[in-house]
Each structure stands twice: as structure tokens, then as C-alpha cells.
DOGULO-237641 format. One record per atom (N, C-alpha, C, O): residue in one letter; x, y, z. Coordinates in steps of 0.02 Angstrom, whole numbers, plus 50000, padded with zeros to 5 digits. Each point is the difference from the previous one (the first is absolute). Example, Ala and Ser with C-alpha at 12.3 -4.5 7.8 and 13.67 -1.06 7.14 Angstrom:
<sites>
A506604971650390;A499555005950000;A500455006050000;A500524999950033;S499305005449931;S500425005950003;S499615005550037;S500255005550008;
</sites>
This chain:
<sites>
M500935138551132;M500404996249963;M499895000449915;M499465000249971;P501235000049999;P499815000649917;P500184992450000;P500334995950032;T499235004949909;T499774992349967;T500194999649922;T499795004149959;T500584991250025;T500514997349942;T499324995949949;T499624995750021;R500415006549926;R499344996549967;R500534996549954;R500485003049975;I499334989350016;I500424996849970;I499454995149951;I499414998850013;I501024998549922;I499734996449969;I500444994950001;I500585002050006;L499354991349990;L500444995450013;L500044994549944;L499554995849995;D500915004349968;D500224996049940;D500384993350028;D500584999950022;T498954994449973;T500334993750037;T499834994149967;T499684999849948;D500574994650087;D499994993849975;D500004994250051;D500474995949998;P498965003450053;P499884996450046;P499964993249975;P499644998249953;G500944996250097;G500575003050032;G499875001750079;G499695004950019;A500594990350023;A500014999850067;A500295006650027;A499625002750041;D500975000749945;D500205005150031;D499615004549974;D499825004150042;D499934997049898;D499425004749975;D499545000850042;D499885005550025;A499764988249992;A499395000450035;A500115003150070;A499545003150026;L501124996250010;L500195004050068;L500085006949985;L499895004050045;A500304998049898;A500135007149995;A499375002649992;A499925005750022;I499514991149949;I499365002749996;I499645000350064;I499695005150014;L500334990250023;L499825000450067;L500325005350039;L499635003350036;L500884997949962;L500455005550034;L499655006949970;L499795003650044;M500134998549896;M499785006249985;M499344998650013;M499725005549992;L499854990550023;L499175001050017;L500124999750078;L499495000550033;A501114998950002;A500025000350063;A500425006350049;A500175000150059;S499915004649886;S500445006250000;S499505007049974;S499775002149947;P500254999650119;P499465007549988;P500305004249969;P499685005149985;E500974994349995;E500425005349973;E499805000949922;E500095005349971;I499584987949990;I499924997849950;I499404999949980;I499594997650039;K500205004649900;K499404998749963;K500064994949948;K500325001849950;L499434992050050;L500234996049928;L499335001149952;L499424999550021;E500735001849923;E499515002649948;E499814994349953;E499444999849976;A501014995950012;A500054997149948;A500404995850001;A500505001050034;L499424992549930;L500434994649987;L500025000049920;L499475000349968;T501324999349994;T499964997049942;T500454994050005;T500485000350038;T499384993449919;T500224994850005;T500554997849939;T499945002049942;V500514994550077;V500414999149943;V500314992850015;V499924997350055;H500474999449891;H500214993850012;H500534999450050;H500185005250028;G500124989149987;G500625001150047;G499854993050035;G499884994749970;N500145006150101;N500094993650045;N499564995449965;N500234994350002;V499255006149968;V499644995449983;V499525003349919;V500145005649979;T499424991049993;T499825002049938;T499475004650013;T499634999850049;L500345005749891;L499505005550018;L499344996150022;L499765002750050;D499954992949933;D499414999350022;D499884997150072;D499464999350030;K501174999349989;K499954998250080;K500245006350038;K499755001050055;T500695003149921;T500065007050034;T499425001950008;T499774999750057;T499815002949887;T499485003349999;T499374996250056;T499675003250041;R500304990249947;R499554996450037;R500185001150089;R499575000650044;N501114999449966;N500315000750057;N499785007150042;N499815000550059;A500285004649890;A499785007350019;A499255000950008;A499785004050041;L499954993549933;L499185001649998;L499804994850072;L499555002350036;A500714992249980;A500024994750043;A500095003650071;A499584999950045;L501015003049954;L500285003350059;L499515006850025;L499805000650058;L500085003349897;L499605006150014;L499254997250018;L499685004350030;E499974989649959;E499364998750018;E500084996650066;E499544999450041;F501064998549968;F500314996250066;F499925006150056;F499784999450058;M500435006049914;M500345007150046;M499175004449997;M499925005250031;Q499744992849943;Q499425004049991;Q499955006049980;Q499675004550026;E500784995749907;E500295006349976;E499735000449922;E500345003249959;K498994993350018;K499774999049943;K499925005849957;K499924999749940;N500115006550100;N500045005949951;N500595002349965;N499985003849951;I500614993550078;I500545001949970;I500244995849924;I500134994049999;P499885009949948;P499944997349926;P500574995549996;P500425000050045;V499634995749899;V500404994249984;V500105001749924;V499494999049967;A500995003149999;A500104998749923;A500594996549981;A500575002050012;Q499294993549962;Q500344993449970;Q500615004149936;Q499835003749954;G500704994650058;G500615001149950;G500324995949968;G499714994849984;C500825005850001;C500424996149959;C500274992250019;C500284998950053;S499634997149908;S500094991450006;S500764999049987;S500264994850021;V500075009149950;V500634997149977;V500485007250008;V499795005750007;P500904992149988;P500375005950012;P500115003649913;P499774997649947;L500555007250060;L500175004249924;L500314995849967;L499744998949945;V500884997050071;V500264997949951;V500234991750008;V499994995949954;K500225002950110;K500234994150013;K499314995250030;K499485002450023;P500684990849969;P499434995050020;P499985001150095;P500465001450039;P498874997549972;P499965000450080;P500184993350034;P500024995249962;H500105003750101;H500164996550045;H499664996650051;H500274996550043;Q499095004749951;Q499394999150053;Q500064993650047;Q499734999550055;A500704995449912;A500014993850034;A500475002050061;A499804999950058;Q500665001549929;Q500425002650064;Q499695004650051;Q500164999950060;G499365004249913;G499615004250064;G499544993850035;G499955000150061;E499754995149906;E499594995050012;E500334996150062;E499664999250051;V500904998649946;V500504997850038;V500005003350065;V499894996650050;V500225010349955;V500045003150051;V499345001750045;V499955000150061;H499615001249893;H499345003050031;H499314995250000;H499435001950014;G500764992349969;G499614994949991;G499615001249916;G500075005049965;A499484987950015;A499755000649948;A499575004949989;A500005003149946;S499644998150096;S499375006349989;S500565007150000;S499885004549960;G500534995950071;G500425006550040;G499745002150052;G500205005550019;M499334991350019;M499745001750066;M500274994850052;M499765000050057;G500664996349928;G500394995850055;G499234995050009;G499644997949955;R500285001150120;R499564994950020;R499375003750018;R499654997550044;T500215006549937;T499235004850006;T499604996549968;T500194996449955;N499255004150061;N499274997749953;N499545005349996;N499434999550021;L500765004949956;L499525005649986;L499424998149948;L500104995749957;P499275007650050;P499414997249954;P500095004449934;P500285005549997;G499504991649960;G500165001149925;G499655010150011;G499615001750044;P500615002049915;P499755006650021;P499395000949954;P499974997849943;K499515005850090;K499385001649957;K500135005849962;K499765000249943;T500585004850079;T500075005049961;T500504999249938;T500394995349993;Q499535009749966;Q500494999649938;Q500345005949988;Q499835005150031;T500674994949926;T500495004249980;T499575006249964;T499434999149981;I500845005950014;I499815006749964;I499914998249943;I500214994349991;K499485008949950;K500204997849921;K500525002749978;K500234996949952;A500165009050068;A500575001749980;A500674996750015;A500124998750059;H500245000249903;H500714996649998;H500355004250051;H499835005850009;A500704991050029;A500165004550041;A500425003349992;A500155003450049;V500344997649872;V500315005649994;V499575005549982;V500155005750019;D499324993349945;D499455006349993;D499775002350060;D499875006050000;Y500044991050053;Y499875000450052;Y500445005750041;Y499825005550019;L500814991249987;L500505004950034;L500055004949962;L500215004850033;I499684997249895;I500105006949970;I499435003850005;I499985006149995;E499474989550015;E499425005650015;E500085002150061;E500075006150008;R499934990450038;R500175003150078;R500435005050012;R499855004950033;F500924993549932;F500445005650027;F499905005049949;F500165005650020;L499654994349924;L499865007049972;L499445003750014;L499955006049985;A499574990250048;A499355005050034;A500295004150063;A499705005150015;E500854992950021;E500115003050049;E500785000050009;E500294996550041;P499965007249923;P500755000549993;P500335001650063;P499815004950033;K500774990749989;K500415000250051;K499495001550074;K500065004850039;E499484990249966;E499624998750051;E499854993150030;E499684998750051;L500644996849902;L500014993450023;L500534997549985;L500275001149946;T500044994250111;T500514995350002;T500044993449977;T499674995850030;L500715002549920;L499884992449970;L500514996750042;L500555002350017;F499204992449995;F500544993350030;F499924994149952;F499464997649981;A501155000450003;A500084993549963;A500454995950027;A500615000950001;I498984992850029;I500294995150036;I500094993249954;I500174994550023;G499665006949900;G500134992549979;G500415002949921;G500125006049998;P500034990449950;P500325002149939;P499665006649975;P499425001450014;L500925001649956;L499785006149983;L499855002049923;L500225004849968;T499444991450017;T499644999949944;T499545005149979;T500055003949953;N499354994950104;N499605005149974;N500315008250013;N499775004449964;V500594996850074;V500185006950011;V500445000449940;V500055005849981;A500204990949991;A500475001849932;A499735001349954;A500255004149961;L499164992950028;L499484999849953;L499605006750000;L499775002449948;A500165000350108;A499525005750034;A500375005949964;A499765004349964;I501024994650058;I500485005749984;I500165000349912;I500185005249973;R499744989149995;R500135000149923;R499325001649966;R500015002349943;Q499374996650087;Q499445001949966;Q499815006750009;Q499765003249954;E500334999450104;E499765007250003;E500635004750043;E500125000250060;P500245003449879;P500665003450018;P499795006350068;P500495002950022;K498904998750005;K499905003550054;K499964994950073;K500085002150057;F499824992149927;F499844996450060;F500675000050052;F499915000450060;A500684999249916;A500435000850049;A500115006350038;A500224999450057;E499665006249921;E499985006650030;E499365001150055;E500075003750049;C499344992849938;C499564999250047;C500004996250061;C499535000150040;V501034996049968;V500024994550052;V500325004650052;V500515003149983;K499254997750079;K500235002350044;K500724997750036;K500505003250015;E499314990249993;E500634995850022;E499984991749977;E499474997049990;L501095000550005;L499954992549979;L500414995350043;L500615000049996;V499084996250043;V500484996450057;V499874993749963;V499444998549979;I501144997550014;I500114994349957;I500354994350046;I500575001350020;M499144992449997;M500364994550023;M500364996449952;M499674996849959;G500995003150037;G500424997649946;G500625001349998;G500195005750014;G500254989549967;G500865001149994;G500334997650054;G499714999150053;A500864999849940;A500534998250035;A500615003549993;A500334997249957;I500015008650071;I500505004749983;I500584998050028;I500484998949963;R499585000150112;R500704996850011;R499844993450037;R500394997250038;S498955000449944;S499914991950028;S499894997349942;S499825003149950;G500304990050055;G499984994649944;G499154999649982;G499575003150031;G500314992449913;G499405000049985;G499574995050023;G500284996150038;N498985002649948;N499674994350022;N499634996449941;N499624995350008;M500555007749928;M499914996449936;M500484997649970;M499944994249979;S500575008950010;S500664998049986;S500485002350056;S499815003150050;P500944994849935;P500365000850053;P500125008950000;P500365002350043;L499385001249917;L500095006949989;L499235004949996;L499975006150008;A499564990149980;A499375004249990;A499444997250043;A499924994250018;E499675011949996;E499554997650045;E499205000049962;E499865003349950;F499764993050079;F499574995949965;F499395005449946;F499754997949948;N500125009050083;N499455002949980;N500395004549936;N499685001949951;I500884999150057;I500515004149946;I500074995349943;I499955001449941;S500204991850090;S500344995049954;S499444997849950;S500114998049943;E499085002750093;E499604997349957;E499925005449936;E499974998049942;D499995008450075;D499945004149937;D500695005949996;D499915005650022;P500694992649951;P500445004850026;P500065005149949;P500365005050005;H499214993149940;H499925005949943;H499415006250020;H500065006149988;A499404990550044;A499665004850036;A500215003850051;A499835005950005;A500634990750044;A500415004850048;A500485004749962;A500095005850020;H500094992549945;H500555004649961;H499645007349979;H500285005450007;I499054993549967;I499595004349983;I499915005650045;I500095006049993;V499624988950076;V499655003050050;V500575006450041;V499905005850016;F500764989349990;F500575005050052;F500195004849938;F500425003950022;N499474997349919;N500345004049974;N499315005749965;N500035003149947;S499424996850101;S499405003449984;S500035007850023;S499705004649973;G500754995750083;G499825006850010;G499515000450074;G500005004750039;I499624989749967;I499584999050059;I500485001350066;I500584997950003;P499125005650045;P500494999750060;P499854992550038;P499444998250017;I501064998549990;I499934992650017;I500324998350068;I500455003750020;T499394992350008;T500304998250060;T499894992449995;T499464997049995;L501365000150008;L499934992249994;L500274996150058;L500495001750033;I499114992549979;I500004996550060;I500314993049984;I499614995349998;P500945003649992;P500374993849971;P500164994850052;P499845000850059;L500484993749916;L500234995150065;L500235001350055;L499864997950056;D500685007249918;D500585003150045;D499605000750078;D500194997750054;A499285005749932;A499525001950070;A499494993950002;A500014997550057;T499614999849906;T499574996150010;T500294993050030;T499674997650045;Y500814999749939;Y500354993750036;Y500085001150069;Y500014994950034;K500065011750000;K499985002250073;K499394999350023;K500004998350059;C499555002349922;C499404999450027;C499574992450006;C499544998749961;L500634997950079;L499854991650008;L499414999450051;L500005001650059;L499504995649905;L499424998750065;L500144991549987;L500034996549950;T500015002650109;T500164993750036;T499234995750019;T499435002350000;Y500784991250015;Y499474994750017;Y499785003450070;Y499415000150016;A500995002150018;A499835003050079;A499555007449985;A499605002350041;D500525000149910;D499495006349986;D499224996449980;D499445001750020;I500714994249946;I499224997749972;I499744996350061;I499385000450004;E500934996150046;E499594998850058;E499875005050044;E499494999550035;R500905005649972;R499665006850043;R499495001449970;R499504999450035;L500385002649903;L499545001949966;L499544996450006;L499535003250025;N500314990849963;N499444995650018;N499734997950068;N499584995650012;K500715008050025;K499755000650082;K499295003250003;K499524998350035;T500525007249914;T499355003849983;T499624994649940;T500174999649941;D499234996150096;D499784996249951;D499375004849954;D499485003150011;S500894995449940;S499535005049938;S500244997349933;S500524996849988;P498965005249966;P500174997249935;P500565005049969;P500214997749947;I500045007650068;I500535004049980;I500644995050019;I500434998449958;A499584999650102;A500654996250031;A499984994549954;A500484999349963;R499124997350033;R499914993249973;R500244999849917;R500284995649968;F499525010150014;F500015001849929;F500895001049993;F500344996649961;V499875007450073;V500775002150002;V500304993849999;V500314998549948;R499664996650107;R500374992450016;R499824996349930;R500434996649973;D499005004150003;D499894995749939;D500385003749930;D500374996949961;V499535007650036;V500385002349929;V500634999750006;V500264999649945;T500165000450104;T500735001050008;T500124991750013;T500614999450009;A499164995549993;A500084993850026;A500494996949949;A500544997750020;D499295002349911;D500454998149934;D500495003549993;D500534998349973;Y499335008450056;Y500625004949983;Y500624997650058;Y500544997649985;M499255003750071;M500404997250040;M500364993050000;M500564999250024;E499114996449950;E500324993249987;E500455000349942;E500474996050001;F499475008149945;F500595000949943;F500595004350042;F500594999049988;Y499215005450057;Y500605004050025;Y500484994350059;Y500585000950017;L499044994250002;L500384995350056;L500394994949948;L500574997950007;K498975000549936;K500424994949961;K500625001949966;K500494996350003;Y499515010249960;Y500415001549955;Y500435007150018;Y500425002149961;E499445000950096;E500355005350033;E500244999950082;E500415003450032;G499174991549986;G500334997550067;G499735004550059;G500254998750055;F499375005649944;F499665001550062;F499294999850005;F499664998849951;A500075002450110;A499254997750001;A499735005750007;A499925002650055;G499924999949892;G499485005050009;G500015001649920;G500094995749957;C499795011550028;C499865003749949;C500225006849979;C500095003950047;A500004998149899;A500335007649993;A499245003349984;A499544997449968;L500475006950053;L499455006050003;L500015004349945;L499875006050011;H500294991649915;H500195004249952;H499475006249983;H500135006050003;D499274991149982;D499565004449958;D499715004950075;D499875005949993;P500074991350061;P499845003450047;P500485006450017;P499755005650003;L500804993650007;L500495004650004;L499895006649963;L500195005250027;T499474994949902;T500055006749967;T499435004750036;T499975006149989;V499604990550054;V499485004150041;V500495003850044;V499815005850008;A500724992950021;A500245004250043;A500365005949975;A500365003450037;A499534997849897;A500195006749953;A499575004850026;A500215005850001;V499144992850022;V499505003750020;V499955000150060;V500145005350027;I499634988350019;I500165001250066;I500404998650048;I499835000250059;A500794998249918;A500495001450037;A500645000749973;A500384995250011;P499835009349958;P500375002949945;P500845000150044;P500554999249974;E499295001950099;E500565001350040;E500364993050011;E500575000850022;L499244992149970;L500204995249996;L500414996849934;L500244994449995;L499765011449954;L500344998249936;L500595003849995;L500015006150011;S500494990749971;S500685003749977;S499985002549930;S500134995749957;L499755009950024;L499985000649929;L500495004349974;L500195004950032;E500054993349904;E500505004149964;E499765001549934;E499754995449967;S500315010650009;S499855001249935;S500624999749955;S500485003850005;H499444990549946;H500434997749943;H499784999249926;H499404998849991;Y501005001649958;Y499854999349942;Y499874991449999;Y500504996750012;V499075000649979;V499824993049996;V499654997349941;V499455002349985;D500884992049974;D499694997749947;D499874991050002;D500054996250049;V499785002349887;V499834992150018;V500474998249925;V500015003649951;D500344990550056;D500314997849948;D499434996749960;D499574996550027;I500465005149887;I499694994549964;I500404999049952;I499715000349945;S500974998350052;S500314998449958;S499964992249979;S500364997749956;G499244999150074;G499924992849966;G500514993850038;G499884994049997;G500615008550031;G500514994850034;G499704997650074;G499434999750024;V501244999050001;V499874996050069;V499635005250045;V499584998250041;S500585007849951;S499805007050057;S499285002149975;S499705004650028;T500014991749914;T499285004049982;T499525000350067;T499934995450040;G499795010349961;G499594999250062;G500345005150068;G499635002950040;K501004997549962;K500375001250054;K499935008750014;K500145003649952;T499704999050098;T500035007250022;T500515001350006;T500414995750015;Y499785010649975;Y500725003050033;Y499885006850020;Y499525003349981;A500894998550055;A500195008850015;A500575001649986;A500474996150009;D499595008949969;D500555004649976;D500265003550080;D499845005450024;F500494990849998;F500265002050069;F500685006049996;F500075005050036;M500324992949913;M500545004249971;M499825006849960;M500355005049999;K499124994349972;K499765005849954;K500424999549942;K500175005349974;V500024989850004;V500424998249949;V499535002649932;V500185004549961;A499374992950037;A499395002249937;A499825005649994;A499615001449955;K500685004450097;K499895006650001;K499205000649990;K499895004749962;K499544992350059;K499515001549988;K499575002150068;K500254998650055;P499155004549941;P499835002750079;P499724992950019;P499914995449961;A499975004650104;A499654996950044;A499104998549968;A499725005149978;N499994989850021;N499454999349975;N499494995650049;N499395000049989;I500904996450065;I499694997550045;I500284999950062;I500604999450009;K498875001250046;K500244999050078;K499894993050009;K499454997549986;V501134998450039;V500064992950001;V500144998450086;V500485002150032;A499064994449990;A500154996350067;A500534994650009;A499894994049992;L500685008650024;L500554995650009;L500124997850066;L500534997050009;D499055004050043;D500014995550074;D499405003750033;D499845005949992;V499904990250040;V499375000950053;V500094997950069;V500454996350019;K499105006350019;K499924998050067;K499644994250005;K499435001050020;G500754991849968;G499624995849961;G499434996650058;G499424998349988;R500935001450075;R499464997450059;R499485004850019;R499454998150020;E500715008249976;E499625005250021;E499425000649950;E499455001950020;F500654996549912;F499444999549948;F499794994750019;F499425000650019;V500824993149987;V499404994150016;V499664999750060;V499484996850005;E500795006550046;E499615002750067;E499515004849984;E499494999450035;L500495005249925;L499455003349971;L499494996449942;L499405001349991;F500954994449977;F499384994749958;F499744996750052;F499404998849998;I500944999250051;I499494995650051;I499535002750020;I499444998049986;K500685008150055;K499525004650031;K499515001249962;K499474997850022;R500495005149924;R499445000949928;R499664993849985;R499405000349985;M500914993750017;M499584995449988;M499694996850063;M499544996149992;E500675005250068;E499624998650064;E499355005250019;E499524998450036;N500535005849943;N499575007350009;N499404998249936;N499405000850010;L500884996649922;L499555000049958;L499604991550020;L499454998649976;A500834997650059;A499604992350018;A499565002650059;A499544996350016;K500545009550017;K499515001750057;K499415003149979;K499495000350034;Q500595002349900;Q499435002549982;Q499604996549975;Q499465002349982;
</sites>
């Protein structure tokens, strides 16, 4: 079985944590490192959460590099993330403080070092704001050509936004970074809200998973508790969308995604649509396609895959 070697840029975050679990539960993937970024909560919390989760999963040998604490231009909005993900970013979990530490290198420098050392061998996943990735592109001109593929959770193409009526959180949090990344020439697969909102983990799914009495099952229940409460209060359904975990389908179950190649960019004009991702469906810009974007997904099939892999992980 071919294995995809992945470095994950992340801002844990409940659904980031679930994405990490899914990567660790998937034999198709070798998770080689995490880089942390501001986003769902402040950088110190996202970094603490990454370290604590890897210790919980007995994966202390996966290095963590701490990255950028603020967007390139605009002010951050972490308070909004805490409403969704809980004050710590990890819902109602109570993981011990990590004993391991981040590596000394800044995340941007670490990304440049790793990808230039093995051109076209490593895949980059970015499931938070794209600040670290954009700065790596700007700091080292060779970086973009060394990335085998970049899979991004972000954007809302035909869908409405979840940060503004038009913009999705990850892109809205640093739209200028997203603009740099989208136009970098890196082969990109984008997983936007158009697909992720069709992958809904329900309370019934959590109950089913917790029939296996294990720390993993309890962690999934606790990390999603505040997340699900937010969805029920503000969006009216009893569950939560598996935004970040769905990126993993690009490797483990690409047949579930309906991908189309389009020219995609981000509005950075400063108006009401700032942070809006848009695709040139009618080819009016006369620009070549730069992104494969998931506009649909077999949502329930992905949720079933997620649950089964969590069940297998719990039994281990």
C-alpha cells in the first residue's frame, strides 16, 4: 500500500483534533510533523493542544514547530473560535499539560527546510489560516516548486460563509495569505464548506462510538461537546460538520469527493466580500485552472468511514 507522507499545518481546534486522529488511524498516511498557527484559538493554545494530543496518542516522536501568531495584515478573531471550540480550543477534554516541547525552529523555517530537503516527496495539509504557508512561499522562492501537493480546508465557493455571509473562517482569518498561496503554482486541492457541511457527525454517531469504552471514544465525545452545542444553538442541527477531517479523504477515499478544476482566488478588496473564495466557472478571467476544488461529497459515506476508523483506533 503506497503511503502519503504528510506535514500538517494546523490550529487545534476540535475538528483539527479529529483530523489528526483520522490521520493517525489511517495506514495510507504517515504523519511526519505538525506546524501550528493562530486560528481557532491563540497560538499558545493551538501549540499546547497539538503537543498534548500527540502525547495522548503516544506519538511523542512527531515533531511540532510553532508558527505565526497573527495574520499578515488584518487583526485576528480568536474570540469567535473560542465560542465554537471552547476556551481551550479542545472542547470539554482535559488533557494533561504536555511534557514535550516544540522544536527550536519556527514553523516557517521548518517547512522550508523539510520541503527543500525532499522536493516533491512530501504533501502539505493546511487546515487553519494559511499564514505559515504564505510566508514560506514568500521567504523561499523554491518552496512552492518543492511541495508535492497542498490540501487545504477552507473557503466557500457556492456555499455561504461561516465567518461572514460570504467568507469561511480559515480563509477569512488571513485572506491575504490565502491569496498568496492560491496563486503560488503549488498543486492545490481545496476542501470548502460546499463539501464539509455535507459531512455531519451526529449525537447518535457519538453514542455509537462510545459503545467501545476507550479513551479515544471519550475524547471524541468530549472534544466535540462544545462544538455540537454551538451547531445546535446557531445552526439548528444536532451534530457538527467534519470540516478538517474531510481533507483526509483526499488521500484515503478520493472517490467520495466530486472534484473540479477551476481558477480560484480570494477577495482581498477590503469590502463586505473580503475573504470570499470564488471560482471562475464561466472562464471569463481567461486564467488557467489553479485548484482542484471539492464541490460535492458522499457525505454520509465519509462519516461512516470516520466512525469506523475511530472505532478501530479505540480498540487498539
